[in-house]
N, CA, C and O atoms as CSV, one atom per row, in Angstrom:
chain,resi,resn,atom,element,x,y,z
A,1,MET,N,N,-7.766,6.642,-13.002
A,1,MET,CA,C,-6.882,5.525,-12.757
A,1,MET,C,C,-6.840,5.259,-11.246
A,1,MET,O,O,-6.658,6.173,-10.443
A,2,LYS,N,N,-7.010,4.012,-10.892
A,2,LYS,CA,C,-6.953,3.610,-9.491
A,2,LYS,C,C,-5.537,3.126,-9.171
A,2,LYS,O,O,-4.989,2.254,-9.845
A,3,ILE,N,N,-4.961,3.726,-8.114
A,3,ILE,CA,C,-3.587,3.390,-7.722
A,3,ILE,C,C,-3.588,2.926,-6.271
A,3,ILE,O,O,-4.068,3.623,-5.376
A,4,PHE,N,N,-3.046,1.743,-6.062
A,4,PHE,CA,C,-2.950,1.158,-4.727
A,4,PHE,C,C,-1.557,1.453,-4.181
A,4,PHE,O,O,-0.557,1.157,-4.836
A,5,LEU,N,N,-1.486,2.034,-2.982
A,5,LEU,CA,C,-0.209,2.362,-2.354
A,5,LEU,C,C,0.157,1.294,-1.329
A,5,LEU,O,O,-0.613,1.012,-0.411
A,6,ASP,N,N,1.322,0.710,-1.491
A,6,ASP,CA,C,1.806,-0.315,-0.570
A,6,ASP,C,C,2.086,0.319,0.795
A,6,ASP,O,O,2.166,1.541,0.914
A,7,ALA,N,N,2.232,-0.509,1.804
A,7,ALA,CA,C,2.476,-0.024,3.167
A,7,ALA,C,C,3.723,0.859,3.243
A,7,ALA,O,O,3.737,1.858,3.963
A,8,ASN,N,N,4.766,0.489,2.499
A,8,ASN,CA,C,6.006,1.269,2.577
A,8,ASN,C,C,5.817,2.686,2.035
A,8,ASN,O,O,6.468,3.614,2.515
A,9,ILE,N,N,4.955,2.870,1.063
A,9,ILE,CA,C,4.670,4.205,0.529
A,9,ILE,C,C,3.884,5.010,1.567
A,9,ILE,O,O,4.200,6.171,1.828
A,10,CYS,N,N,2.865,4.392,2.152
A,10,CYS,CA,C,2.061,5.079,3.165
A,10,CYS,C,C,2.898,5.446,4.383
A,10,CYS,O,O,2.740,6.535,4.934
A,11,LEU,N,N,3.780,4.560,4.806
A,11,LEU,CA,C,4.665,4.886,5.930
A,11,LEU,C,C,5.545,6.088,5.593
A,11,LEU,O,O,5.820,6.924,6.453
A,12,ASP,N,N,5.986,6.169,4.338
A,12,ASP,CA,C,6.749,7.347,3.908
A,12,ASP,C,C,5.923,8.612,4.062
A,12,ASP,O,O,6.436,9.641,4.500
A,13,LEU,N,N,4.642,8.542,3.702
A,13,LEU,CA,C,3.770,9.706,3.804
A,13,LEU,C,C,3.517,10.100,5.260
A,13,LEU,O,O,3.300,11.273,5.566
A,14,LEU,N,N,3.545,9.114,6.146
A,14,LEU,CA,C,3.303,9.358,7.570
A,14,LEU,C,C,4.574,9.731,8.335
A,14,LEU,O,O,4.496,10.373,9.382
A,15,ASP,N,N,5.733,9.339,7.828
A,15,ASP,CA,C,7.007,9.555,8.527
A,15,ASP,C,C,8.062,10.050,7.532
A,15,ASP,O,O,8.706,9.258,6.843
A,16,SER,N,N,8.222,11.346,7.473
A,16,SER,CA,C,9.122,11.955,6.484
A,16,SER,C,C,10.596,11.701,6.769
A,16,SER,O,O,11.446,12.097,5.970
A,17,THR,N,N,10.926,11.049,7.891
A,17,THR,CA,C,12.328,10.756,8.196
A,17,THR,C,C,12.811,9.459,7.567
A,17,THR,O,O,14.003,9.155,7.607
A,18,ARG,N,N,11.896,8.694,6.988
A,18,ARG,CA,C,12.292,7.434,6.350
A,18,ARG,C,C,13.158,7.729,5.129
A,18,ARG,O,O,13.006,8.763,4.480
A,19,GLU,N,N,14.066,6.806,4.829
A,19,GLU,CA,C,15.019,6.982,3.733
A,19,GLU,C,C,14.347,7.270,2.388
A,19,GLU,O,O,14.827,8.094,1.610
A,20,SER,N,N,13.244,6.592,2.127
A,20,SER,CA,C,12.567,6.730,0.836
A,20,SER,C,C,11.452,7.775,0.840
A,20,SER,O,O,10.797,7.986,-0.180
A,21,ALA,N,N,11.238,8.420,1.967
A,21,ALA,CA,C,10.074,9.296,2.131
A,21,ALA,C,C,10.020,10.462,1.155
A,21,ALA,O,O,8.957,10.744,0.603
A,22,GLN,N,N,11.117,11.133,0.930
A,22,GLN,CA,C,11.071,12.337,0.092
A,22,GLN,C,C,10.584,12.038,-1.322
A,22,GLN,O,O,9.832,12.817,-1.907
A,23,LYS,N,N,11.012,10.919,-1.856
A,23,LYS,CA,C,10.574,10.525,-3.207
A,23,LYS,C,C,9.073,10.223,-3.213
A,23,LYS,O,O,8.356,10.649,-4.118
A,24,SER,N,N,8.602,9.493,-2.206
A,24,SER,CA,C,7.176,9.150,-2.127
A,24,SER,C,C,6.324,10.390,-1.908
A,24,SER,O,O,5.285,10.557,-2.547
A,25,ILE,N,N,6.763,11.254,-1.008
A,25,ILE,CA,C,6.012,12.481,-0.704
A,25,ILE,C,C,5.938,13.371,-1.936
A,25,ILE,O,O,4.870,13.895,-2.255
A,26,ALA,N,N,7.049,13.549,-2.628
A,26,ALA,CA,C,7.067,14.386,-3.830
A,26,ALA,C,C,6.120,13.829,-4.889
A,26,ALA,O,O,5.365,14.579,-5.508
A,27,TRP,N,N,6.161,12.505,-5.096
A,27,TRP,CA,C,5.276,11.886,-6.085
A,27,TRP,C,C,3.814,12.090,-5.690
A,27,TRP,O,O,2.990,12.466,-6.524
A,28,TYR,N,N,3.495,11.843,-4.424
A,28,TYR,CA,C,2.106,11.963,-3.980
A,28,TYR,C,C,1.615,13.405,-4.107
A,28,TYR,O,O,0.507,13.640,-4.589
A,29,ARG,N,N,2.417,14.356,-3.685
A,29,ARG,CA,C,2.024,15.777,-3.796
A,29,ARG,C,C,1.759,16.158,-5.249
A,29,ARG,O,O,0.841,16.927,-5.536
A,30,GLN,N,N,2.543,15.634,-6.142
A,30,GLN,CA,C,2.399,15.940,-7.564
A,30,GLN,C,C,1.127,15.331,-8.157
A,30,GLN,O,O,0.574,15.863,-9.120
A,31,ASN,N,N,0.664,14.220,-7.585
A,31,ASN,CA,C,-0.454,13.477,-8.167
A,31,ASN,C,C,-1.765,13.528,-7.393
A,31,ASN,O,O,-2.810,13.186,-7.947
A,32,LYS,N,N,-1.743,13.939,-6.147
A,32,LYS,CA,C,-2.923,13.786,-5.292
A,32,LYS,C,C,-4.143,14.590,-5.726
A,32,LYS,O,O,-5.273,14.199,-5.433
A,33,ASP,N,N,-3.936,15.693,-6.413
A,33,ASP,CA,C,-5.065,16.523,-6.826
A,33,ASP,C,C,-5.581,16.189,-8.224
A,33,ASP,O,O,-6.510,16.830,-8.717
A,34,ASP,N,N,-4.986,15.199,-8.849
A,34,ASP,CA,C,-5.418,14.771,-10.176
A,34,ASP,C,C,-6.742,14.013,-10.032
A,34,ASP,O,O,-6.777,12.901,-9.504
A,35,LYS,N,N,-7.810,14.621,-10.502
A,35,LYS,CA,C,-9.155,14.038,-10.352
A,35,LYS,C,C,-9.316,12.710,-11.095
A,35,LYS,O,O,-10.253,11.959,-10.824
A,36,ALA,N,N,-8.417,12.421,-12.023
A,36,ALA,CA,C,-8.478,11.159,-12.759
A,36,ALA,C,C,-7.876,10.008,-11.966
A,36,ALA,O,O,-7.972,8.850,-12.373
A,37,LYS,N,N,-7.253,10.328,-10.831
A,37,LYS,CA,C,-6.599,9.298,-10.020
A,37,LYS,C,C,-7.305,9.141,-8.674
A,37,LYS,O,O,-7.662,10.118,-8.016
A,38,THR,N,N,-7.493,7.882,-8.292
A,38,THR,CA,C,-8.038,7.533,-6.988
A,38,THR,C,C,-7.005,6.667,-6.297
A,38,THR,O,O,-6.437,5.761,-6.907
A,39,PHE,N,N,-6.761,6.943,-5.027
A,39,PHE,CA,C,-5.722,6.233,-4.289
A,39,PHE,C,C,-6.325,5.339,-3.216
A,39,PHE,O,O,-7.304,5.688,-2.558
A,40,TYR,N,N,-5.703,4.168,-3.064
A,40,TYR,CA,C,-6.128,3.180,-2.074
A,40,TYR,C,C,-4.916,2.675,-1.309
A,40,TYR,O,O,-3.786,2.751,-1.791
A,41,PHE,N,N,-5.160,2.166,-0.125
A,41,PHE,CA,C,-4.159,1.416,0.624
A,41,PHE,C,C,-4.912,0.356,1.415
A,41,PHE,O,O,-6.127,0.454,1.584
A,42,SER,N,N,-4.211,-0.637,1.892
A,42,SER,CA,C,-4.867,-1.679,2.672
A,42,SER,C,C,-5.153,-1.160,4.075
A,42,SER,O,O,-4.238,-0.821,4.824
A,43,GLY,N,N,-6.420,-1.104,4.413
A,43,GLY,CA,C,-6.806,-0.688,5.765
A,43,GLY,C,C,-6.213,-1.615,6.817
A,43,GLY,O,O,-6.070,-1.239,7.980
A,44,ASP,N,N,-5.871,-2.822,6.402
A,44,ASP,CA,C,-5.251,-3.775,7.321
A,44,ASP,C,C,-3.840,-3.349,7.719
A,44,ASP,O,O,-3.271,-3.903,8.660
A,45,PHE,N,N,-3.269,-2.369,7.012
A,45,PHE,CA,C,-1.947,-1.835,7.366
A,45,PHE,C,C,-2.006,-0.871,8.552
A,45,PHE,O,O,-0.967,-0.537,9.122
A,46,ILE,N,N,-3.186,-0.425,8.926
A,46,ILE,CA,C,-3.304,0.603,9.966
A,46,ILE,C,C,-2.622,0.176,11.258
A,46,ILE,O,O,-1.965,0.992,11.903
A,47,THR,N,N,-2.765,-1.074,11.643
A,47,THR,CA,C,-2.106,-1.530,12.877
A,47,THR,C,C,-0.587,-1.476,12.729
A,47,THR,O,O,0.117,-1.158,13.687
A,48,THR,N,N,-0.082,-1.783,11.544
A,48,THR,CA,C,1.362,-1.694,11.282
A,48,THR,C,C,1.835,-0.252,11.375
A,48,THR,O,O,2.877,0.026,11.969
A,49,PHE,N,N,1.072,0.666,10.790
A,49,PHE,CA,C,1.431,2.087,10.863
A,49,PHE,C,C,1.494,2.531,12.320
A,49,PHE,O,O,2.459,3.161,12.752
A,50,TYR,N,N,0.447,2.190,13.067
A,50,TYR,CA,C,0.369,2.602,14.471
A,50,TYR,C,C,1.558,2.047,15.258
A,50,TYR,O,O,2.211,2.780,16.000
A,51,TYR,N,N,1.833,0.772,15.095
A,51,TYR,CA,C,2.937,0.145,15.826
A,51,TYR,C,C,4.272,0.797,15.462
A,51,TYR,O,O,5.034,1.183,16.347
A,52,ASN,N,N,4.554,0.919,14.175
A,52,ASN,CA,C,5.838,1.494,13.755
A,52,ASN,C,C,6.034,2.913,14.268
A,52,ASN,O,O,7.118,3.274,14.727
A,53,LEU,N,N,4.996,3.699,14.189
A,53,LEU,CA,C,5.135,5.106,14.563
A,53,LEU,C,C,5.170,5.318,16.075
A,53,LEU,O,O,5.907,6.176,16.561
A,54,THR,N,N,4.377,4.544,16.826
A,54,THR,CA,C,4.367,4.728,18.283
A,54,THR,C,C,5.496,3.972,18.979
A,54,THR,O,O,6.108,4.492,19.912
A,55,GLN,N,N,5.772,2.762,18.537
A,55,GLN,CA,C,6.756,1.942,19.232
A,55,GLN,C,C,8.184,2.135,18.721
A,55,GLN,O,O,9.122,2.223,19.514
A,56,LYS,N,N,8.345,2.200,17.427
A,56,LYS,CA,C,9.690,2.333,16.873
A,56,LYS,C,C,10.142,3.780,16.802
A,56,LYS,O,O,11.290,4.090,17.122
A,57,ARG,N,N,9.244,4.674,16.382
A,57,ARG,CA,C,9.608,6.089,16.241
A,57,ARG,C,C,9.266,6.898,17.491
A,57,ARG,O,O,9.684,8.048,17.620
A,58,LYS,N,N,8.501,6.294,18.418
A,58,LYS,CA,C,8.139,6.922,19.694
A,58,LYS,C,C,7.330,8.211,19.521
A,58,LYS,O,O,7.488,9.163,20.285
A,59,ILE,N,N,6.475,8.225,18.523
A,59,ILE,CA,C,5.592,9.374,18.299
A,59,ILE,C,C,4.355,9.193,19.174
A,59,ILE,O,O,3.856,8.080,19.342
A,60,ASN,N,N,3.883,10.276,19.714
A,60,ASN,CA,C,2.717,10.286,20.589
A,60,ASN,C,C,1.526,9.612,19.897
A,60,ASN,O,O,1.247,9.875,18.727
A,61,ALA,N,N,0.832,8.744,20.634
A,61,ALA,CA,C,-0.281,7.968,20.084
A,61,ALA,C,C,-1.370,8.860,19.494
A,61,ALA,O,O,-1.917,8.546,18.437
A,62,HIS,N,N,-1.691,9.969,20.164
A,62,HIS,CA,C,-2.727,10.868,19.653
A,62,HIS,C,C,-2.320,11.458,18.299
A,62,HIS,O,O,-3.144,11.580,17.393
A,63,GLU,N,N,-1.056,11.815,18.175
A,63,GLU,CA,C,-0.553,12.369,16.906
A,63,GLU,C,C,-0.619,11.316,15.800
A,63,GLU,O,O,-0.980,11.619,14.662
A,64,VAL,N,N,-0.271,10.094,16.142
A,64,VAL,CA,C,-0.291,9.007,15.164
A,64,VAL,C,C,-1.718,8.742,14.698
A,64,VAL,O,O,-1.968,8.598,13.501
A,65,ILE,N,N,-2.638,8.678,15.627
A,65,ILE,CA,C,-4.044,8.440,15.264
A,65,ILE,C,C,-4.553,9.563,14.364
A,65,ILE,O,O,-5.258,9.308,13.387
A,66,HIS,N,N,-4.199,10.802,14.690
A,66,HIS,CA,C,-4.600,11.940,13.860
A,66,HIS,C,C,-3.993,11.827,12.457
A,66,HIS,O,O,-4.673,12.082,11.463
A,67,ALA,N,N,-2.731,11.449,12.379
A,67,ALA,CA,C,-2.062,11.316,11.083
A,67,ALA,C,C,-2.704,10.203,10.247
A,67,ALA,O,O,-2.925,10.377,9.048
A,68,ILE,N,N,-2.998,9.078,10.868
A,68,ILE,CA,C,-3.645,7.975,10.145
A,68,ILE,C,C,-5.038,8.389,9.682
A,68,ILE,O,O,-5.454,8.064,8.570
A,69,ASP,N,N,-5.753,9.106,10.542
A,69,ASP,CA,C,-7.079,9.605,10.184
A,69,ASP,C,C,-6.997,10.529,8.972
A,69,ASP,O,O,-7.827,10.441,8.067
A,70,SER,N,N,-6.013,11.403,8.953
A,70,SER,CA,C,-5.816,12.308,7.812
A,70,SER,C,C,-5.486,11.525,6.542
A,70,SER,O,O,-5.983,11.844,5.462
A,71,LEU,N,N,-4.656,10.513,6.677
A,71,LEU,CA,C,-4.317,9.658,5.541
A,71,LEU,C,C,-5.584,9.028,4.964
A,71,LEU,O,O,-5.770,8.991,3.748
A,72,CYS,N,N,-6.450,8.534,5.842
A,72,CYS,CA,C,-7.687,7.878,5.415
A,72,CYS,C,C,-8.664,8.842,4.740
A,72,CYS,O,O,-9.533,8.409,3.983
A,73,GLU,N,N,-8.531,10.132,5.004
A,73,GLU,CA,C,-9.391,11.111,4.345
A,73,GLU,C,C,-8.979,11.315,2.889
A,73,GLU,O,O,-9.818,11.626,2.044
A,74,GLU,N,N,-7.691,11.142,2.596
A,74,GLU,CA,C,-7.191,11.356,1.236
A,74,GLU,C,C,-7.030,10.063,0.437
A,74,GLU,O,O,-7.188,10.051,-0.784
A,75,ILE,N,N,-6.718,8.989,1.135
A,75,ILE,CA,C,-6.440,7.711,0.487
A,75,ILE,C,C,-7.399,6.680,1.088
A,75,ILE,O,O,-7.402,6.447,2.297
A,76,GLU,N,N,-8.198,6.079,0.237
A,76,GLU,CA,C,-9.253,5.195,0.737
A,76,GLU,C,C,-8.703,3.864,1.228
A,76,GLU,O,O,-8.019,3.157,0.488
A,77,PRO,N,N,-9.007,3.520,2.493
A,77,PRO,CA,C,-8.596,2.189,2.968
A,77,PRO,C,C,-9.474,1.108,2.327
A,77,PRO,O,O,-10.697,1.232,2.251
A,78,LEU,N,N,-8.823,0.077,1.883
A,78,LEU,CA,C,-9.503,-1.068,1.291
A,78,LEU,C,C,-9.128,-2.272,2.150
A,78,LEU,O,O,-7.951,-2.613,2.267
A,79,TYR,N,N,-10.111,-2.903,2.739
A,79,TYR,CA,C,-9.846,-3.984,3.677
A,79,TYR,C,C,-9.850,-5.345,2.992
A,79,TYR,O,O,-10.600,-5.583,2.045
A,80,LEU,N,N,-9.001,-6.224,3.491
A,80,LEU,CA,C,-8.951,-7.591,2.976
A,80,LEU,C,C,-10.263,-8.301,3.271
A,80,LEU,O,O,-10.893,-8.078,4.304
A,81,VAL,N,N,-10.656,-9.157,2.341
A,81,VAL,CA,C,-11.827,-10.011,2.536
A,81,VAL,C,C,-11.376,-11.453,2.315
A,81,VAL,O,O,-10.273,-11.709,1.834
A,82,HIS,N,N,-12.239,-12.371,2.671
A,82,HIS,CA,C,-11.862,-13.784,2.614
A,82,HIS,C,C,-11.450,-14.225,1.208
A,82,HIS,O,O,-10.542,-15.043,1.057
A,83,SER,N,N,-12.104,-13.695,0.192
A,83,SER,CA,C,-11.751,-14.106,-1.175
A,83,SER,C,C,-10.315,-13.696,-1.528
A,83,SER,O,O,-9.665,-14.363,-2.333
A,84,ASP,N,N,-9.818,-12.613,-0.937
A,84,ASP,CA,C,-8.419,-12.225,-1.162
A,84,ASP,C,C,-7.487,-13.321,-0.634
A,84,ASP,O,O,-6.483,-13.659,-1.261
A,85,PHE,N,N,-7.840,-13.859,0.520
A,85,PHE,CA,C,-7.066,-14.955,1.111
A,85,PHE,C,C,-7.107,-16.188,0.208
A,85,PHE,O,O,-6.076,-16.801,-0.070
A,86,ILE,N,N,-8.302,-16.541,-0.243
A,86,ILE,CA,C,-8.467,-17.741,-1.080
A,86,ILE,C,C,-7.666,-17.611,-2.378
A,86,ILE,O,O,-6.963,-18.542,-2.770
A,87,LEU,N,N,-7.769,-16.474,-3.032
A,87,LEU,CA,C,-7.037,-16.271,-4.286
A,87,LEU,C,C,-5.528,-16.226,-4.062
A,87,LEU,O,O,-4.759,-16.754,-4.864
A,88,ALA,N,N,-5.109,-15.590,-2.965
A,88,ALA,CA,C,-3.674,-15.542,-2.647
A,88,ALA,C,C,-3.149,-16.943,-2.347
A,88,ALA,O,O,-2.040,-17.298,-2.744
A,89,LYS,N,N,-3.951,-17.726,-1.648
A,89,LYS,CA,C,-3.551,-19.104,-1.332
A,89,LYS,C,C,-3.337,-19.902,-2.617
A,89,LYS,O,O,-2.363,-20.645,-2.738
A,90,ARG,N,N,-4.248,-19.747,-3.568
A,90,ARG,CA,C,-4.111,-20.442,-4.847
A,90,ARG,C,C,-2.850,-19.950,-5.582
A,90,ARG,O,O,-2.078,-20.751,-6.108
A,91,SER,N,N,-2.660,-18.646,-5.609
A,91,SER,CA,C,-1.480,-18.065,-6.273
A,91,SER,C,C,-0.189,-18.561,-5.639
A,91,SER,O,O,0.798,-18.813,-6.331
A,92,PHE,N,N,-0.205,-18.695,-4.333
A,92,PHE,CA,C,0.988,-19.087,-3.578
A,92,PHE,C,C,1.275,-20.582,-3.676
A,92,PHE,O,O,2.398,-20.988,-3.972
A,93,LEU,N,N,0.253,-21.395,-3.425
A,93,LEU,CA,C,0.455,-22.840,-3.342
A,93,LEU,C,C,0.410,-23.560,-4.685
A,93,LEU,O,O,1.204,-24.467,-4.933
A,94,GLN,N,N,-0.508,-23.160,-5.543
A,94,GLN,CA,C,-0.690,-23.895,-6.799
A,94,GLN,C,C,0.016,-23.232,-7.977
A,94,GLN,O,O,0.748,-23.887,-8.719
A,95,GLU,N,N,-0.205,-21.943,-8.141
A,95,GLU,CA,C,0.348,-21.256,-9.306
A,95,GLU,C,C,1.777,-20.776,-9.082
A,95,GLU,O,O,2.510,-20.487,-10.028
A,96,LYS,N,N,2.159,-20.697,-7.795
A,96,LYS,CA,C,3.509,-20.264,-7.416
A,96,LYS,C,C,3.915,-18.963,-8.131
A,96,LYS,O,O,5.019,-18.839,-8.661
A,97,LEU,N,N,2.978,-18.000,-8.122
A,97,LEU,CA,C,3.203,-16.721,-8.800
A,97,LEU,C,C,4.250,-15.857,-8.109
A,97,LEU,O,O,5.013,-15.141,-8.758
A,98,PHE,N,N,4.272,-15.937,-6.786
A,98,PHE,CA,C,5.162,-15.098,-5.989
A,98,PHE,C,C,5.271,-15.753,-4.624
A,98,PHE,O,O,4.324,-16.396,-4.173
A,99,ASP,N,N,6.405,-15.602,-3.961
A,99,ASP,CA,C,6.595,-16.344,-2.712
A,99,ASP,C,C,6.344,-15.530,-1.440
A,99,ASP,O,O,6.734,-15.956,-0.353
A,100,ASP,N,N,5.705,-14.375,-1.558
A,100,ASP,CA,C,5.357,-13.591,-0.372
A,100,ASP,C,C,3.839,-13.589,-0.239
A,100,ASP,O,O,3.143,-12.845,-0.930
A,101,PHE,N,N,3.340,-14.430,0.654
A,101,PHE,CA,C,1.898,-14.625,0.801
A,101,PHE,C,C,1.184,-13.334,1.195
A,101,PHE,O,O,0.111,-13.031,0.674
A,102,GLU,N,N,1.773,-12.583,2.105
A,102,GLU,CA,C,1.155,-11.324,2.539
A,102,GLU,C,C,0.986,-10.365,1.352
A,102,GLU,O,O,-0.075,-9.765,1.183
A,103,ASP,N,N,2.023,-10.226,0.541
A,103,ASP,CA,C,1.928,-9.368,-0.646
A,103,ASP,C,C,0.862,-9.880,-1.609
A,103,ASP,O,O,0.139,-9.088,-2.212
A,104,LEU,N,N,0.763,-11.178,-1.754
A,104,LEU,CA,C,-0.252,-11.744,-2.645
A,104,LEU,C,C,-1.663,-11.395,-2.181
A,104,LEU,O,O,-2.527,-11.099,-3.007
A,105,MET,N,N,-1.907,-11.425,-0.873
A,105,MET,CA,C,-3.236,-11.052,-0.375
A,105,MET,C,C,-3.544,-9.592,-0.709
A,105,MET,O,O,-4.649,-9.269,-1.143
A,106,VAL,N,N,-2.569,-8.722,-0.504
A,106,VAL,CA,C,-2.773,-7.303,-0.781
A,106,VAL,C,C,-2.944,-7.073,-2.284
A,106,VAL,O,O,-3.791,-6.280,-2.696
A,107,LEU,N,N,-2.153,-7.755,-3.096
A,107,LEU,CA,C,-2.291,-7.625,-4.552
A,107,LEU,C,C,-3.670,-8.091,-5.023
A,107,LEU,O,O,-4.264,-7.476,-5.909
A,108,HIS,N,N,-4.173,-9.162,-4.441
A,108,HIS,CA,C,-5.505,-9.626,-4.826
A,108,HIS,C,C,-6.587,-8.644,-4.390
A,108,HIS,O,O,-7.603,-8.512,-5.072
A,109,SER,N,N,-6.392,-7.956,-3.273
A,109,SER,CA,C,-7.373,-6.933,-2.889
A,109,SER,C,C,-7.312,-5.755,-3.857
A,109,SER,O,O,-8.341,-5.155,-4.170
A,110,ALA,N,N,-6.110,-5.419,-4.334
A,110,ALA,CA,C,-5.975,-4.351,-5.333
A,110,ALA,C,C,-6.652,-4.761,-6.647
A,110,ALA,O,O,-7.272,-3.930,-7.311
A,111,LEU,N,N,-6.534,-6.032,-7.016
A,111,LEU,CA,C,-7.238,-6.528,-8.210
A,111,LEU,C,C,-8.751,-6.408,-8.027
A,111,LEU,O,O,-9.470,-6.002,-8.941
A,112,ARG,N,N,-9.217,-6.768,-6.837
A,112,ARG,CA,C,-10.656,-6.704,-6.549
A,112,ARG,C,C,-11.179,-5.278,-6.707
A,112,ARG,O,O,-12.322,-5.077,-7.119
A,113,ALA,N,N,-10.348,-4.290,-6.383
A,113,ALA,CA,C,-10.735,-2.882,-6.494
A,113,ALA,C,C,-10.501,-2.331,-7.902
A,113,ALA,O,O,-10.706,-1.143,-8.150
A,114,ASN,N,N,-10.072,-3.197,-8.817
A,114,ASN,CA,C,-9.787,-2.794,-10.200
A,114,ASN,C,C,-8.710,-1.719,-10.300
A,114,ASN,O,O,-8.802,-0.804,-11.120
A,115,CYS,N,N,-7.697,-1.841,-9.460
A,115,CYS,CA,C,-6.584,-0.895,-9.518
A,115,CYS,C,C,-5.748,-1.176,-10.764
A,115,CYS,O,O,-5.542,-2.328,-11.144
A,116,ALA,N,N,-5.276,-0.110,-11.385
A,116,ALA,CA,C,-4.438,-0.237,-12.577
A,116,ALA,C,C,-2.965,-0.304,-12.208
A,116,ALA,O,O,-2.148,-0.838,-12.958
A,117,ALA,N,N,-2.632,0.252,-11.027
A,117,ALA,CA,C,-1.227,0.303,-10.614
A,117,ALA,C,C,-1.112,0.020,-9.123
A,117,ALA,O,O,-2.021,0.302,-8.342
A,118,PHE,N,N,0.023,-0.540,-8.757
A,118,PHE,CA,C,0.363,-0.837,-7.362
A,118,PHE,C,C,1.721,-0.202,-7.130
A,118,PHE,O,O,2.719,-0.647,-7.697
A,119,MET,N,N,1.770,0.838,-6.297
A,119,MET,CA,C,3.009,1.558,-6.061
A,119,MET,C,C,3.707,1.014,-4.816
A,119,MET,O,O,3.094,0.854,-3.760
A,120,THR,N,N,4.998,0.733,-4.963
A,120,THR,CA,C,5.772,0.146,-3.874
A,120,THR,C,C,7.250,0.485,-4.027
A,120,THR,O,O,7.703,0.912,-5.089
A,121,HIS,N,N,7.986,0.285,-2.943
A,121,HIS,CA,C,9.448,0.341,-2.990
A,121,HIS,C,C,10.035,-1.069,-2.963
A,121,HIS,O,O,11.249,-1.239,-3.082
A,122,ASP,N,N,9.187,-2.072,-2.808
A,122,ASP,CA,C,9.621,-3.458,-2.688
A,122,ASP,C,C,10.273,-3.912,-3.993
A,122,ASP,O,O,9.596,-4.088,-5.006
A,123,LYS,N,N,11.572,-4.098,-3.959
A,123,LYS,CA,C,12.334,-4.456,-5.168
A,123,LYS,C,C,11.882,-5.787,-5.775
A,123,LYS,O,O,11.880,-5.948,-6.996
A,124,ARG,N,N,11.501,-6.729,-4.924
A,124,ARG,CA,C,11.048,-8.029,-5.440
A,124,ARG,C,C,9.734,-7.889,-6.199
A,124,ARG,O,O,9.538,-8.537,-7.227
A,125,LEU,N,N,8.839,-7.051,-5.700
A,125,LEU,CA,C,7.589,-6.825,-6.422
A,125,LEU,C,C,7.838,-6.052,-7.709
A,125,LEU,O,O,7.288,-6.385,-8.759
A,126,LEU,N,N,8.662,-5.029,-7.625
A,126,LEU,CA,C,8.956,-4.207,-8.803
A,126,LEU,C,C,9.591,-5.034,-9.921
A,126,LEU,O,O,9.392,-4.757,-11.104
A,127,LYS,N,N,10.347,-6.040,-9.532
A,127,LYS,CA,C,10.996,-6.910,-10.510
A,127,LYS,C,C,9.963,-7.660,-11.362
A,127,LYS,O,O,10.221,-7.974,-12.524
A,128,LEU,N,N,8.791,-7.945,-10.775
A,128,LEU,CA,C,7.719,-8.626,-11.513
A,128,LEU,C,C,7.150,-7.738,-12.626
A,128,LEU,O,O,6.723,-8.239,-13.666
A,129,LYS,N,N,7.148,-6.429,-12.404
A,129,LYS,CA,C,6.632,-5.412,-13.342
A,129,LYS,C,C,5.113,-5.428,-13.485
A,129,LYS,O,O,4.503,-4.376,-13.678
A,130,LYS,N,N,4.503,-6.594,-13.393
A,130,LYS,CA,C,3.058,-6.699,-13.563
A,130,LYS,C,C,2.541,-7.864,-12.724
A,130,LYS,O,O,3.203,-8.893,-12.592
A,131,PHE,N,N,1.363,-7.687,-12.167
A,131,PHE,CA,C,0.664,-8.767,-11.481
A,131,PHE,C,C,-0.740,-8.787,-12.062
A,131,PHE,O,O,-1.544,-7.894,-11.792
A,132,ASP,N,N,-1.027,-9.791,-12.847
A,132,ASP,CA,C,-2.293,-9.887,-13.558
A,132,ASP,C,C,-2.453,-8.620,-14.403
A,132,ASP,O,O,-1.670,-8.399,-15.327
A,133,THR,N,N,-3.453,-7.785,-14.104
A,133,THR,CA,C,-3.669,-6.559,-14.877
A,133,THR,C,C,-3.063,-5.315,-14.231
A,133,THR,O,O,-3.209,-4.210,-14.753
A,134,ILE,N,N,-2.390,-5.491,-13.105
A,134,ILE,CA,C,-1.856,-4.358,-12.337
A,134,ILE,C,C,-0.388,-4.124,-12.672
A,134,ILE,O,O,0.422,-5.050,-12.630
A,135,ASP,N,N,-0.054,-2.880,-13.003
A,135,ASP,CA,C,1.351,-2.490,-13.198
A,135,ASP,C,C,1.970,-2.258,-11.833
A,135,ASP,O,O,1.383,-1.567,-10.999
A,136,LEU,N,N,3.131,-2.815,-11.593
A,136,LEU,CA,C,3.846,-2.630,-10.338
A,136,LEU,C,C,4.882,-1.528,-10.580
A,136,LEU,O,O,5.803,-1.685,-11.382
A,137,ILE,N,N,4.707,-0.401,-9.862
A,137,ILE,CA,C,5.507,0.792,-10.134
A,137,ILE,C,C,6.128,1.358,-8.863
A,137,ILE,O,O,5.674,1.085,-7.752
A,138,ALA,N,N,7.169,2.148,-9.053
A,138,ALA,CA,C,7.805,2.889,-7.961
A,138,ALA,C,C,7.437,4.366,-8.130
A,138,ALA,O,O,7.085,4.801,-9.227
A,139,PRO,N,N,7.521,5.134,-7.037
A,139,PRO,CA,C,7.219,6.575,-7.182
A,139,PRO,C,C,8.214,7.273,-8.103
A,139,PRO,O,O,8.104,8.478,-8.331
């Protein structure tokens, strides 16, 4: 099963002081060695991780880079491509599936990777329960 981790889940894994971190960390530890599961995150989130950890949390840049590198060894970064933008634009403007364009781009990249689940803490996404063939789940 392919599981896409939203930015908020990955930030929890990188920063255990976040309010939701313990739940995300516990879930990931319980599931990470399951050979039937493959984990992904948007590689485009890396700049967000770096900024949040160095600027907001004031963690040393070298430590942050090492932590992100370790994350990438366990969870495969999946980068946005132009077709993700095109499909998200259609979903946003024509189909009006969801009103968060950034989330739509990431969801379309998860669809492209044939992910079965998208894990997030985002209450608005969780309320949808499903996006196309992807189950929207919390840890």
